[in-house]
PQR file of N, CA, C, O and H, with PARSE charges and radii, in Angstrom:
ATOM      1  N   MET A   1       1.120  -1.395  -0.036 -0.4000 1.5000
ATOM      2  CA  MET A   1       0.311  -0.138  -0.012 -0.0000 2.0000
ATOM      3  C   MET A   1       1.016   0.978   0.088  0.5500 1.7000
ATOM      4  O   MET A   1       1.838   1.092   0.998 -0.5500 1.4000
ATOM      5  N   THR A   2       0.773   2.166  -0.999 -0.4000 1.5000
ATOM      6  CA  THR A   2       1.225   3.282  -1.039 -0.0000 2.0000
ATOM      7  C   THR A   2       0.550   4.265  -0.316  0.5500 1.7000
ATOM      8  O   THR A   2      -0.649   4.091  -0.533 -0.5500 1.4000
ATOM      9  H   THR A   2       0.106   2.074  -1.739  0.4000 1.0000
ATOM     10  N   THR A   3       0.789   5.615   0.757 -0.4000 1.5000
ATOM     11  CA  THR A   3       0.231   6.392   1.030 -0.0000 2.0000
ATOM     12  C   THR A   3       1.201   7.306   1.226  0.5500 1.7000
ATOM     13  O   THR A   3       2.313   6.975   1.638 -0.5500 1.4000
ATOM     14  H   THR A   3       1.763   5.756   0.933  0.4000 1.0000
ATOM     15  N   ALA A   4       0.882   8.509   0.956 -0.4000 1.5000
ATOM     16  CA  ALA A   4       1.530   9.904   0.953 -0.0000 2.0000
ATOM     17  C   ALA A   4       0.811  10.519   2.432  0.5500 1.7000
ATOM     18  O   ALA A   4      -0.349  10.878   2.637 -0.5500 1.4000
ATOM     19  H   ALA A   4      -0.021   8.778   0.621  0.4000 1.0000
ATOM     20  N   VAL A   5       2.019  10.478   3.367 -0.4000 1.5000
ATOM     21  CA  VAL A   5       1.858  11.398   4.780 -0.0000 2.0000
ATOM     22  C   VAL A   5       2.121  12.594   4.644  0.5500 1.7000
ATOM     23  O   VAL A   5       3.075  12.732   3.878 -0.5500 1.4000
ATOM     24  H   VAL A   5       2.961  10.186   3.201  0.4000 1.0000
ATOM     25  N   GLN A   6       1.672  13.666   5.080 -0.4000 1.5000
ATOM     26  CA  GLN A   6       2.561  14.742   5.486 -0.0000 2.0000
ATOM     27  C   GLN A   6       3.052  14.690   6.895  0.5500 1.7000
ATOM     28  O   GLN A   6       2.277  14.462   7.823 -0.5500 1.4000
ATOM     29  H   GLN A   6       0.898  13.553   5.703  0.4000 1.0000
ATOM     30  N   LEU A   7       4.103  14.860   7.037 -0.4000 1.5000
ATOM     31  CA  LEU A   7       5.023  14.779   8.161 -0.0000 2.0000
ATOM     32  C   LEU A   7       4.663  16.214   9.021  0.5500 1.7000
ATOM     33  O   LEU A   7       4.276  17.277   8.535 -0.5500 1.4000
ATOM     34  H   LEU A   7       4.733  15.045   6.283  0.4000 1.0000
ATOM     35  N   GLN A   8       4.838  15.995  10.008 -0.4000 1.5000
ATOM     36  CA  GLN A   8       4.534  17.207  10.991 -0.0000 2.0000
ATOM     37  C   GLN A   8       5.871  17.181  12.235  0.5500 1.7000
ATOM     38  O   GLN A   8       6.089  16.077  12.733 -0.5500 1.4000
ATOM     39  H   GLN A   8       5.152  15.131  10.403  0.4000 1.0000
ATOM     40  N   GLY A   9       6.748  18.384  12.725 -0.4000 1.5000
ATOM     41  CA  GLY A   9       7.206  18.442  13.750 -0.0000 2.0000
ATOM     42  C   GLY A   9       8.193  18.845  13.052  0.5500 1.7000
ATOM     43  O   GLY A   9       8.096  19.358  11.937 -0.5500 1.4000
ATOM     44  H   GLY A   9       6.572  19.282  12.321  0.4000 1.0000
ATOM     45  N   ALA A  10       9.502  18.579  13.836 -0.4000 1.5000
ATOM     46  CA  ALA A  10      10.819  19.071  13.341 -0.0000 2.0000
ATOM     47  C   ALA A  10      11.875  18.704  13.241  0.5500 1.7000
ATOM     48  O   ALA A  10      12.231  18.277  14.340 -0.5500 1.4000
ATOM     49  H   ALA A  10       9.581  18.162  14.741  0.4000 1.0000
ATOM     50  N   CYS A  11      12.745  18.601  12.418 -0.4000 1.5000
ATOM     51  CA  CYS A  11      13.921  17.633  12.049 -0.0000 2.0000
ATOM     52  C   CYS A  11      15.308  18.517  11.680  0.5500 1.7000
ATOM     53  O   CYS A  11      15.327  19.235  10.680 -0.5500 1.4000
ATOM     54  H   CYS A  11      12.456  18.948  11.526  0.4000 1.0000
ATOM     55  N   ASP A  12      16.428  18.401  12.551 -0.4000 1.5000
ATOM     56  CA  ASP A  12      17.653  19.175  12.193 -0.0000 2.0000
ATOM     57  C   ASP A  12      18.374  18.689  11.094  0.5500 1.7000
ATOM     58  O   ASP A  12      18.868  17.563  11.043 -0.5500 1.4000
ATOM     59  H   ASP A  12      16.412  17.818  13.363  0.4000 1.0000
ATOM     60  N   PRO A  13      18.441  19.664  10.088 -0.5600 1.5000
ATOM     61  CA  PRO A  13      18.879  18.777   9.135  0.2800 2.0000
ATOM     62  C   PRO A  13      20.333  17.727   8.643  0.5500 1.7000
ATOM     63  O   PRO A  13      20.807  17.435   7.545 -0.5500 1.4000
ATOM     64  N   ARG A  14      20.693  17.383  10.036 -0.4000 1.5000
ATOM     65  CA  ARG A  14      22.111  16.665   9.544 -0.0000 2.0000
ATOM     66  C   ARG A  14      20.903  15.410  10.104  0.5500 1.7000
ATOM     67  O   ARG A  14      21.579  14.382  10.122 -0.5500 1.4000
ATOM     68  H   ARG A  14      20.308  17.620  10.928  0.4000 1.0000
ATOM     69  N   PHE A  15      19.685  15.097  10.486 -0.4000 1.5000
ATOM     70  CA  PHE A  15      18.812  13.962  10.508 -0.0000 2.0000
ATOM     71  C   PHE A  15      18.018  14.137   9.583  0.5500 1.7000
ATOM     72  O   PHE A  15      16.824  14.151   9.880 -0.5500 1.4000
ATOM     73  H   PHE A  15      19.136  15.932  10.471  0.4000 1.0000
ATOM     74  N   THR A  16      18.302  14.274   8.566 -0.4000 1.5000
ATOM     75  CA  THR A  16      17.347  14.002   7.246 -0.0000 2.0000
ATOM     76  C   THR A  16      17.366  12.652   6.866  0.5500 1.7000
ATOM     77  O   THR A  16      16.278  12.308   6.404 -0.5500 1.4000
ATOM     78  H   THR A  16      19.273  14.264   8.324  0.4000 1.0000
ATOM     79  N   PRO A  17      18.002  11.981   6.886 -0.5600 1.5000
ATOM     80  CA  PRO A  17      18.193  10.282   7.278  0.2800 2.0000
ATOM     81  C   PRO A  17      16.829   9.711   7.778  0.5500 1.7000
ATOM     82  O   PRO A  17      16.034   8.912   7.284 -0.5500 1.4000
ATOM     83  N   VAL A  18      16.857  10.450   8.995 -0.4000 1.5000
ATOM     84  CA  VAL A  18      16.073   9.842   9.999 -0.0000 2.0000
ATOM     85  C   VAL A  18      14.432  10.351   9.545  0.5500 1.7000
ATOM     86  O   VAL A  18      13.339   9.789   9.622 -0.5500 1.4000
ATOM     87  H   VAL A  18      17.503  11.099   9.397  0.4000 1.0000
ATOM     88  N   ARG A  19      14.762  11.350   9.172 -0.4000 1.5000
ATOM     89  CA  ARG A  19      13.194  11.947   8.641 -0.0000 2.0000
ATOM     90  C   ARG A  19      12.943  10.825   7.423  0.5500 1.7000
ATOM     91  O   ARG A  19      11.769  10.470   7.321 -0.5500 1.4000
ATOM     92  H   ARG A  19      15.649  11.807   9.110  0.4000 1.0000
ATOM     93  N   ASP A  20      13.677  10.356   6.698 -0.4000 1.5000
ATOM     94  CA  ASP A  20      13.428   9.829   5.475 -0.0000 2.0000
ATOM     95  C   ASP A  20      13.254   8.990   5.672  0.5500 1.7000
ATOM     96  O   ASP A  20      12.307   8.499   5.056 -0.5500 1.4000
ATOM     97  H   ASP A  20      14.631  10.644   6.781  0.4000 1.0000
ATOM     98  N   ALA A  21      13.889   8.223   6.540 -0.4000 1.5000
ATOM     99  CA  ALA A  21      13.264   6.343   6.919 -0.0000 2.0000
ATOM    100  C   ALA A  21      12.090   6.374   7.824  0.5500 1.7000
ATOM    101  O   ALA A  21      11.468   5.315   7.908 -0.5500 1.4000
ATOM    102  H   ALA A  21      14.657   8.622   7.040  0.4000 1.0000
ATOM    103  N   PHE A  22      11.686   7.336   8.485 -0.4000 1.5000
ATOM    104  CA  PHE A  22      10.184   7.448   8.973 -0.0000 2.0000
ATOM    105  C   PHE A  22       9.040   7.735   7.598  0.5500 1.7000
ATOM    106  O   PHE A  22       8.091   7.018   7.282 -0.5500 1.4000
ATOM    107  H   PHE A  22      12.191   8.196   8.417  0.4000 1.0000
ATOM    108  N   ALA A  23       9.359   8.629   7.141 -0.4000 1.5000
ATOM    109  CA  ALA A  23       8.403   8.785   5.697 -0.0000 2.0000
ATOM    110  C   ALA A  23       8.458   7.586   5.228  0.5500 1.7000
ATOM    111  O   ALA A  23       7.313   7.215   4.968 -0.5500 1.4000
ATOM    112  H   ALA A  23      10.130   9.211   7.397  0.4000 1.0000
ATOM    113  N   GLU A  24       9.541   6.481   4.897 -0.4000 1.5000
ATOM    114  CA  GLU A  24       9.434   5.505   4.373 -0.0000 2.0000
ATOM    115  C   GLU A  24       8.467   4.705   4.627  0.5500 1.7000
ATOM    116  O   GLU A  24       7.924   3.990   3.785 -0.5500 1.4000
ATOM    117  H   GLU A  24      10.471   6.782   5.108  0.4000 1.0000
ATOM    118  N   ASN A  25       8.126   4.780   6.029 -0.4000 1.5000
ATOM    119  CA  ASN A  25       7.132   3.837   6.808 -0.0000 2.0000
ATOM    120  C   ASN A  25       5.612   3.509   6.328  0.5500 1.7000
ATOM    121  O   ASN A  25       4.846   2.552   6.220 -0.5500 1.4000
ATOM    122  H   ASN A  25       8.567   5.361   6.713  0.4000 1.0000
ATOM    123  N   PHE A  26       5.668   5.035   6.091 -0.4000 1.5000
ATOM    124  CA  PHE A  26       4.333   5.240   5.450 -0.0000 2.0000
ATOM    125  C   PHE A  26       4.035   5.160   3.724  0.5500 1.7000
ATOM    126  O   PHE A  26       2.958   5.146   3.128 -0.5500 1.4000
ATOM    127  H   PHE A  26       6.291   5.812   6.179  0.4000 1.0000
ATOM    128  N   ALA A  27       5.144   5.125   3.311 -0.4000 1.5000
ATOM    129  CA  ALA A  27       5.156   5.167   1.677 -0.0000 2.0000
ATOM    130  C   ALA A  27       5.392   3.878   1.149  0.5500 1.7000
ATOM    131  O   ALA A  27       4.779   3.405   0.193 -0.5500 1.4000
ATOM    132  H   ALA A  27       6.019   5.137   3.796  0.4000 1.0000
ATOM    133  N   ALA A  28       6.392   3.252   1.858 -0.4000 1.5000
ATOM    134  CA  ALA A  28       6.524   1.932   1.562 -0.0000 2.0000
ATOM    135  C   ALA A  28       6.088   0.575   2.386  0.5500 1.7000
ATOM    136  O   ALA A  28       6.213  -0.614   2.089 -0.5500 1.4000
ATOM    137  H   ALA A  28       6.890   3.636   2.635  0.4000 1.0000
ATOM    138  N   ARG A  29       5.694   1.032   3.197 -0.4000 1.5000
ATOM    139  CA  ARG A  29       5.067  -0.249   4.531 -0.0000 2.0000
ATOM    140  C   ARG A  29       3.917  -0.112   4.723  0.5500 1.7000
ATOM    141  O   ARG A  29       3.435  -1.190   5.068 -0.5500 1.4000
ATOM    142  H   ARG A  29       5.593   1.997   3.438  0.4000 1.0000
ATOM    143  N   GLY A  30       2.967   0.917   4.670 -0.4000 1.5000
ATOM    144  CA  GLY A  30       1.627   0.829   5.035 -0.0000 2.0000
ATOM    145  C   GLY A  30       1.295   1.730   6.274  0.5500 1.7000
ATOM    146  O   GLY A  30       0.264   2.397   6.360 -0.5500 1.4000
ATOM    147  H   GLY A  30       3.359   1.793   4.390  0.4000 1.0000
ATOM    148  N   GLU A  31       2.380   1.674   7.321 -0.4000 1.5000
ATOM    149  CA  GLU A  31       2.081   2.524   8.553 -0.0000 2.0000
ATOM    150  C   GLU A  31       1.021   3.416   8.530  0.5500 1.7000
ATOM    151  O   GLU A  31       0.991   4.300   7.673 -0.5500 1.4000
ATOM    152  H   GLU A  31       3.218   1.132   7.252  0.4000 1.0000
ATOM    153  N   VAL A  32       0.039   3.283   9.464 -0.4000 1.5000
ATOM    154  CA  VAL A  32      -1.077   3.970   9.504 -0.0000 2.0000
ATOM    155  C   VAL A  32      -0.461   5.198  10.501  0.5500 1.7000
ATOM    156  O   VAL A  32      -0.432   6.321   9.997 -0.5500 1.4000
ATOM    157  H   VAL A  32       0.063   2.565  10.159  0.4000 1.0000
ATOM    158  N   GLY A  33      -0.025   5.058  11.725 -0.4000 1.5000
ATOM    159  CA  GLY A  33       0.405   6.466  12.420 -0.0000 2.0000
ATOM    160  C   GLY A  33       1.587   6.203  13.519  0.5500 1.7000
ATOM    161  O   GLY A  33       1.626   5.408  14.458 -0.5500 1.4000
ATOM    162  H   GLY A  33      -0.048   4.145  12.133  0.4000 1.0000
ATOM    163  N   ALA A  34       2.511   7.140  13.065 -0.4000 1.5000
ATOM    164  CA  ALA A  34       3.343   6.857  14.138 -0.0000 2.0000
ATOM    165  C   ALA A  34       4.239   8.003  14.591  0.5500 1.7000
ATOM    166  O   ALA A  34       4.132   8.997  13.872 -0.5500 1.4000
ATOM    167  H   ALA A  34       2.479   7.786  12.302  0.4000 1.0000
ATOM    168  N   ALA A  35       5.301   8.137  15.849 -0.4000 1.5000
ATOM    169  CA  ALA A  35       5.684   9.319  16.145 -0.0000 2.0000
ATOM    170  C   ALA A  35       7.114   9.126  16.219  0.5500 1.7000
ATOM    171  O   ALA A  35       7.253   8.035  16.773 -0.5500 1.4000
ATOM    172  H   ALA A  35       5.387   7.329  16.433  0.4000 1.0000
ATOM    173  N   VAL A  36       8.031   9.515  16.005 -0.4000 1.5000
ATOM    174  CA  VAL A  36       9.624   9.486  16.867 -0.0000 2.0000
ATOM    175  C   VAL A  36      10.083  10.751  17.158  0.5500 1.7000
ATOM    176  O   VAL A  36      10.065  11.707  16.382 -0.5500 1.4000
ATOM    177  H   VAL A  36       7.919  10.401  15.556  0.4000 1.0000
ATOM    178  N   CYS A  37      10.529  10.741  18.382 -0.4000 1.5000
ATOM    179  CA  CYS A  37      11.716  11.518  18.760 -0.0000 2.0000
ATOM    180  C   CYS A  37      12.979  11.108  19.083  0.5500 1.7000
ATOM    181  O   CYS A  37      13.363  10.097  19.672 -0.5500 1.4000
ATOM    182  H   CYS A  37      10.543   9.965  19.012  0.4000 1.0000
ATOM    183  N   VAL A  38      13.686  12.215  18.524 -0.4000 1.5000
ATOM    184  CA  VAL A  38      15.782  11.326  18.909 -0.0000 2.0000
ATOM    185  C   VAL A  38      16.203  13.204  19.703  0.5500 1.7000
ATOM    186  O   VAL A  38      16.176  14.421  19.526 -0.5500 1.4000
ATOM    187  H   VAL A  38      13.374  13.036  18.045  0.4000 1.0000
ATOM    188  N   TYR A  39      16.544  12.098  20.593 -0.4000 1.5000
ATOM    189  CA  TYR A  39      17.160  13.073  21.506 -0.0000 2.0000
ATOM    190  C   TYR A  39      18.978  12.934  21.201  0.5500 1.7000
ATOM    191  O   TYR A  39      19.273  11.740  21.256 -0.5500 1.4000
ATOM    192  H   TYR A  39      16.566  11.108  20.737  0.4000 1.0000
ATOM    193  N   VAL A  40      20.003  13.662  20.957 -0.4000 1.5000
ATOM    194  CA  VAL A  40      21.367  13.777  21.058 -0.0000 2.0000
ATOM    195  C   VAL A  40      21.943  14.851  22.098  0.5500 1.7000
ATOM    196  O   VAL A  40      21.625  16.036  22.001 -0.5500 1.4000
ATOM    197  H   VAL A  40      19.764  14.632  20.913  0.4000 1.0000
ATOM    198  N   ASP A  41      22.703  14.439  22.977 -0.4000 1.5000
ATOM    199  CA  ASP A  41      23.073  15.072  24.005 -0.0000 2.0000
ATOM    200  C   ASP A  41      22.648  15.990  24.795  0.5500 1.7000
ATOM    201  O   ASP A  41      23.234  16.999  25.188 -0.5500 1.4000
ATOM    202  H   ASP A  41      22.962  13.476  23.055  0.4000 1.0000
ATOM    203  N   GLY A  42      20.877  15.345  25.178 -0.4000 1.5000
ATOM    204  CA  GLY A  42      19.788  16.350  25.663 -0.0000 2.0000
ATOM    205  C   GLY A  42      18.893  17.102  24.580  0.5500 1.7000
ATOM    206  O   GLY A  42      17.692  17.373  24.609 -0.5500 1.4000
ATOM    207  H   GLY A  42      20.402  14.525  24.859  0.4000 1.0000
ATOM    208  N   ALA A  43      19.570  17.273  23.909 -0.4000 1.5000
ATOM    209  CA  ALA A  43      18.637  18.216  22.693 -0.0000 2.0000
ATOM    210  C   ALA A  43      17.956  17.319  21.617  0.5500 1.7000
ATOM    211  O   ALA A  43      18.555  16.325  21.206 -0.5500 1.4000
ATOM    212  H   ALA A  43      20.545  17.052  23.885  0.4000 1.0000
ATOM    213  N   PRO A  44      16.536  17.693  21.081 -0.5600 1.5000
ATOM    214  CA  PRO A  44      15.964  16.914  20.109  0.2800 2.0000
ATOM    215  C   PRO A  44      16.470  17.327  18.890  0.5500 1.7000
ATOM    216  O   PRO A  44      16.781  18.488  18.624 -0.5500 1.4000
ATOM    217  N   VAL A  45      16.541  16.497  18.246 -0.4000 1.5000
ATOM    218  CA  VAL A  45      17.060  16.453  16.493 -0.0000 2.0000
ATOM    219  C   VAL A  45      16.410  16.031  15.736  0.5500 1.7000
ATOM    220  O   VAL A  45      16.733  16.218  14.563 -0.5500 1.4000
ATOM    221  H   VAL A  45      16.289  15.554  18.462  0.4000 1.0000
ATOM    222  N   ALA A  46      15.239  15.297  16.024 -0.4000 1.5000
ATOM    223  CA  ALA A  46      14.118  14.854  15.028 -0.0000 2.0000
ATOM    224  C   ALA A  46      13.354  14.721  16.420  0.5500 1.7000
ATOM    225  O   ALA A  46      13.716  14.339  17.533 -0.5500 1.4000
ATOM    226  H   ALA A  46      14.976  15.145  16.977  0.4000 1.0000
ATOM    227  N   ASP A  47      12.057  15.230  15.865 -0.4000 1.5000
ATOM    228  CA  ASP A  47      10.664  15.240  16.604 -0.0000 2.0000
ATOM    229  C   ASP A  47       9.556  15.267  15.605  0.5500 1.7000
ATOM    230  O   ASP A  47       8.998  16.307  15.256 -0.5500 1.4000
ATOM    231  H   ASP A  47      11.763  15.541  14.961  0.4000 1.0000
ATOM    232  N   LEU A  48       9.294  14.197  15.207 -0.4000 1.5000
ATOM    233  CA  LEU A  48       8.310  13.835  13.883 -0.0000 2.0000
ATOM    234  C   LEU A  48       7.337  12.950  14.012  0.5500 1.7000
ATOM    235  O   LEU A  48       7.563  11.850  14.517 -0.5500 1.4000
ATOM    236  H   LEU A  48       9.748  13.352  15.490  0.4000 1.0000
ATOM    237  N   ARG A  49       6.200  13.284  13.604 -0.4000 1.5000
ATOM    238  CA  ARG A  49       4.990  12.405  13.902 -0.0000 2.0000
ATOM    239  C   ARG A  49       4.024  12.830  12.199  0.5500 1.7000
ATOM    240  O   ARG A  49       4.161  13.767  11.412 -0.5500 1.4000
ATOM    241  H   ARG A  49       6.016  14.178  13.194  0.4000 1.0000
ATOM    242  N   GLY A  50       3.129  11.682  12.209 -0.4000 1.5000
ATOM    243  CA  GLY A  50       2.040  11.459  10.692 -0.0000 2.0000
ATOM    244  C   GLY A  50       1.275  10.358  11.025  0.5500 1.7000
ATOM    245  O   GLY A  50       1.279   9.447  11.853 -0.5500 1.4000
ATOM    246  H   GLY A  50       3.018  10.921  12.848  0.4000 1.0000
ATOM    247  N   GLY A  51       0.583  10.776  10.048 -0.4000 1.5000
ATOM    248  CA  GLY A  51      -0.316   9.442   9.588 -0.0000 2.0000
ATOM    249  C   GLY A  51      -1.701   9.771  10.659  0.5500 1.7000
ATOM    250  O   GLY A  51      -1.962  10.943  10.932 -0.5500 1.4000
ATOM    251  H   GLY A  51       0.579  11.516   9.376  0.4000 1.0000
ATOM    252  N   HIS A  52      -2.531   8.645  11.214 -0.4000 1.5000
ATOM    253  CA  HIS A  52      -3.804   8.611  11.702 -0.0000 2.0000
ATOM    254  C   HIS A  52      -3.541   7.390  13.243  0.5500 1.7000
ATOM    255  O   HIS A  52      -2.918   6.363  13.515 -0.5500 1.4000
ATOM    256  H   HIS A  52      -2.319   7.693  10.992  0.4000 1.0000
ATOM    257  N   ALA A  53      -4.370   8.247  13.806 -0.4000 1.5000
ATOM    258  CA  ALA A  53      -4.528   7.410  15.462 -0.0000 2.0000
ATOM    259  C   ALA A  53      -5.439   6.305  15.595  0.5500 1.7000
ATOM    260  O   ALA A  53      -5.784   5.681  16.598 -0.5500 1.4000
ATOM    261  H   ALA A  53      -4.876   9.081  13.585  0.4000 1.0000
ATOM    262  N   ASP A  54      -5.817   6.165  14.169 -0.4000 1.5000
ATOM    263  CA  ASP A  54      -6.975   4.996  14.491 -0.0000 2.0000
ATOM    264  C   ASP A  54      -6.921   3.892  12.923  0.5500 1.7000
ATOM    265  O   ASP A  54      -6.792   4.424  11.820 -0.5500 1.4000
ATOM    266  H   ASP A  54      -5.536   6.672  13.354  0.4000 1.0000
ATOM    267  N   ALA A  55      -7.009   2.751  13.036 -0.4000 1.5000
ATOM    268  CA  ALA A  55      -6.959   2.042  11.647 -0.0000 2.0000
ATOM    269  C   ALA A  55      -7.995   2.271  10.512  0.5500 1.7000
ATOM    270  O   ALA A  55      -8.018   1.774   9.385 -0.5500 1.4000
ATOM    271  H   ALA A  55      -7.113   2.320  13.932  0.4000 1.0000
ATOM    272  N   ALA A  56      -8.764   3.068  11.044 -0.4000 1.5000
ATOM    273  CA  ALA A  56      -9.736   3.668   9.659 -0.0000 2.0000
ATOM    274  C   ALA A  56      -9.766   5.147   9.433  0.5500 1.7000
ATOM    275  O   ALA A  56     -10.569   5.919   8.909 -0.5500 1.4000
ATOM    276  H   ALA A  56      -8.744   3.471  11.959  0.4000 1.0000
ATOM    277  N   ARG A  57      -8.494   5.277  10.071 -0.4000 1.5000
ATOM    278  CA  ARG A  57      -8.113   6.455   9.091 -0.0000 2.0000
ATOM    279  C   ARG A  57      -8.884   7.777   9.337  0.5500 1.7000
ATOM    280  O   ARG A  57      -9.028   8.540   8.382 -0.5500 1.4000
ATOM    281  H   ARG A  57      -7.841   4.650  10.497  0.4000 1.0000
ATOM    282  N   THR A  58      -9.459   8.146  10.716 -0.4000 1.5000
ATOM    283  CA  THR A  58     -10.369   9.088  10.760 -0.0000 2.0000
ATOM    284  C   THR A  58      -9.619  10.155  11.662  0.5500 1.7000
ATOM    285  O   THR A  58      -9.543  11.329  11.298 -0.5500 1.4000
ATOM    286  H   THR A  58      -9.342   7.526  11.493  0.4000 1.0000
ATOM    287  N   LYS A  59      -9.200   9.812  12.568 -0.4000 1.5000
ATOM    288  CA  LYS A  59      -8.445  10.854  13.614 -0.0000 2.0000
ATOM    289  C   LYS A  59      -6.930  11.046  13.241  0.5500 1.7000
ATOM    290  O   LYS A  59      -6.221  10.042  13.299 -0.5500 1.4000
ATOM    291  H   LYS A  59      -9.262   8.859  12.863  0.4000 1.0000
ATOM    292  N   PRO A  60      -6.344  12.290  12.847 -0.5600 1.5000
ATOM    293  CA  PRO A  60      -5.127  12.391  12.516  0.2800 2.0000
ATOM    294  C   PRO A  60      -4.022  12.025  13.913  0.5500 1.7000
ATOM    295  O   PRO A  60      -4.265  12.385  15.065 -0.5500 1.4000
ATOM    296  N   TRP A  61      -3.108  11.441  13.600 -0.4000 1.5000
ATOM    297  CA  TRP A  61      -1.918  11.401  14.990 -0.0000 2.0000
ATOM    298  C   TRP A  61      -1.507  12.740  15.048  0.5500 1.7000
ATOM    299  O   TRP A  61      -1.030  13.416  14.136 -0.5500 1.4000
ATOM    300  H   TRP A  61      -2.910  11.148  12.664  0.4000 1.0000
ATOM    301  N   GLY A  62      -1.782  13.115  16.424 -0.4000 1.5000
ATOM    302  CA  GLY A  62      -1.551  14.663  16.774 -0.0000 2.0000
ATOM    303  C   GLY A  62      -0.379  14.760  17.343  0.5500 1.7000
ATOM    304  O   GLY A  62       0.407  13.842  17.110 -0.5500 1.4000
ATOM    305  H   GLY A  62      -2.169  12.565  17.165  0.4000 1.0000
ATOM    306  N   ARG A  63       0.036  15.791  18.167 -0.4000 1.5000
ATOM    307  CA  ARG A  63       1.265  15.950  19.545 -0.0000 2.0000
ATOM    308  C   ARG A  63       0.824  15.271  20.344  0.5500 1.7000
ATOM    309  O   ARG A  63       1.698  14.681  20.980 -0.5500 1.4000
ATOM    310  H   ARG A  63      -0.603  16.537  18.357  0.4000 1.0000
ATOM    311  N   ASN A  64      -0.474  14.990  20.725 -0.4000 1.5000
ATOM    312  CA  ASN A  64      -0.905  14.484  22.331 -0.0000 2.0000
ATOM    313  C   ASN A  64      -1.602  12.969  21.753  0.5500 1.7000
ATOM    314  O   ASN A  64      -2.690  12.549  22.147 -0.5500 1.4000
ATOM    315  H   ASN A  64      -1.183  15.469  20.209  0.4000 1.0000
ATOM    316  N   THR A  65      -0.904  12.410  20.949 -0.4000 1.5000
ATOM    317  CA  THR A  65      -1.559  11.215  20.458 -0.0000 2.0000
ATOM    318  C   THR A  65      -0.547  10.265  21.858  0.5500 1.7000
ATOM    319  O   THR A  65       0.581  10.514  22.283 -0.5500 1.4000
ATOM    320  H   THR A  65      -0.020  12.751  20.629  0.4000 1.0000
ATOM    321  N   VAL A  66      -1.403   9.303  22.209 -0.4000 1.5000
ATOM    322  CA  VAL A  66      -0.937   8.435  22.895 -0.0000 2.0000
ATOM    323  C   VAL A  66      -0.436   7.455  22.259  0.5500 1.7000
ATOM    324  O   VAL A  66      -0.785   7.221  21.102 -0.5500 1.4000
ATOM    325  H   VAL A  66      -2.320   9.101  21.864  0.4000 1.0000
ATOM    326  N   GLU A  67       0.422   6.754  22.870 -0.4000 1.5000
ATOM    327  CA  GLU A  67       1.568   5.881  21.937 -0.0000 2.0000
ATOM    328  C   GLU A  67       2.689   5.061  22.944  0.5500 1.7000
ATOM    329  O   GLU A  67       3.158   5.631  23.930 -0.5500 1.4000
ATOM    330  H   GLU A  67       0.705   6.944  23.810  0.4000 1.0000
ATOM    331  N   ALA A  68       3.023   3.806  22.618 -0.4000 1.5000
ATOM    332  CA  ALA A  68       4.120   3.061  23.272 -0.0000 2.0000
ATOM    333  C   ALA A  68       5.168   4.147  23.103  0.5500 1.7000
ATOM    334  O   ALA A  68       5.168   5.010  22.225 -0.5500 1.4000
ATOM    335  H   ALA A  68       2.642   3.344  21.818  0.4000 1.0000
ATOM    336  N   VAL A  69       6.342   3.927  24.374 -0.4000 1.5000
ATOM    337  CA  VAL A  69       7.414   4.528  24.330 -0.0000 2.0000
ATOM    338  C   VAL A  69       8.610   3.538  24.624  0.5500 1.7000
ATOM    339  O   VAL A  69       8.454   2.496  25.261 -0.5500 1.4000
ATOM    340  H   VAL A  69       6.342   3.226  25.087  0.4000 1.0000
ATOM    341  N   TYR A  70       9.944   4.001  24.050 -0.4000 1.5000
ATOM    342  CA  TYR A  70      10.997   2.829  23.766 -0.0000 2.0000
ATOM    343  C   TYR A  70      12.199   3.947  24.084  0.5500 1.7000
ATOM    344  O   TYR A  70      12.377   4.921  23.353 -0.5500 1.4000
ATOM    345  H   TYR A  70      10.070   4.848  23.533  0.4000 1.0000
ATOM    346  N   ALA A  71      12.905   3.704  25.137 -0.4000 1.5000
ATOM    347  CA  ALA A  71      13.997   4.624  24.903 -0.0000 2.0000
ATOM    348  C   ALA A  71      15.371   3.594  25.097  0.5500 1.7000
ATOM    349  O   ALA A  71      15.554   2.529  25.687 -0.5500 1.4000
ATOM    350  H   ALA A  71      12.760   2.913  25.731  0.4000 1.0000
ATOM    351  N   SER A  72      16.258   4.542  24.240 -0.4000 1.5000
ATOM    352  CA  SER A  72      17.684   3.609  24.071 -0.0000 2.0000
ATOM    353  C   SER A  72      19.101   4.826  24.611  0.5500 1.7000
ATOM    354  O   SER A  72      19.429   5.878  24.063 -0.5500 1.4000
ATOM    355  H   SER A  72      16.109   5.407  23.761  0.4000 1.0000
ATOM    356  N   LEU A  73      19.506   4.370  25.470 -0.4000 1.5000
ATOM    357  CA  LEU A  73      20.527   5.234  25.962 -0.0000 2.0000
ATOM    358  C   LEU A  73      21.809   4.932  25.522  0.5500 1.7000
ATOM    359  O   LEU A  73      22.762   5.470  26.086 -0.5500 1.4000
ATOM    360  H   LEU A  73      19.239   3.516  25.916  0.4000 1.0000
ATOM    361  N   GLY A  74      22.037   3.918  24.321 -0.4000 1.5000
ATOM    362  CA  GLY A  74      23.098   4.240  23.264 -0.0000 2.0000
ATOM    363  C   GLY A  74      23.964   3.095  23.592  0.5500 1.7000
ATOM    364  O   GLY A  74      23.806   2.707  24.750 -0.5500 1.4000
ATOM    365  H   GLY A  74      21.262   3.482  23.863  0.4000 1.0000
ATOM    366  N   ALA A  75      24.548   2.659  23.129 -0.4000 1.5000
ATOM    367  CA  ALA A  75      25.855   1.381  23.297 -0.0000 2.0000
ATOM    368  C   ALA A  75      26.141   1.665  24.445  0.5500 1.7000
ATOM    369  O   ALA A  75      25.810   2.747  24.928 -0.5500 1.4000
ATOM    370  H   ALA A  75      24.676   2.974  22.189  0.4000 1.0000
ATOM    371  N   LYS A  76      26.990   0.513  25.292 -0.4000 1.5000
ATOM    372  CA  LYS A  76      27.757   0.856  26.590 -0.0000 2.0000
ATOM    373  C   LYS A  76      28.930   0.285  26.302  0.5500 1.7000
ATOM    374  O   LYS A  76      29.856   0.334  27.111 -0.5500 1.4000
ATOM    375  H   LYS A  76      27.259  -0.367  24.899  0.4000 1.0000
TER
END
């Protein structure tokens, strides 16, 4: 399924590959809705969201959409 989704949020130009990979989940993999936030040294470098909060695709994914969270502190 190919879906054109307008992404919202901000992304530091150095992290354009992160934005591109996130967008590909919608375009090539049929992602319904998602968000990603990446911090480096305590500062956000990518804070993106897009798609829908429901399978029927009637509710846009918003800044306050509830989601599962995964945090990685990096390689040790």
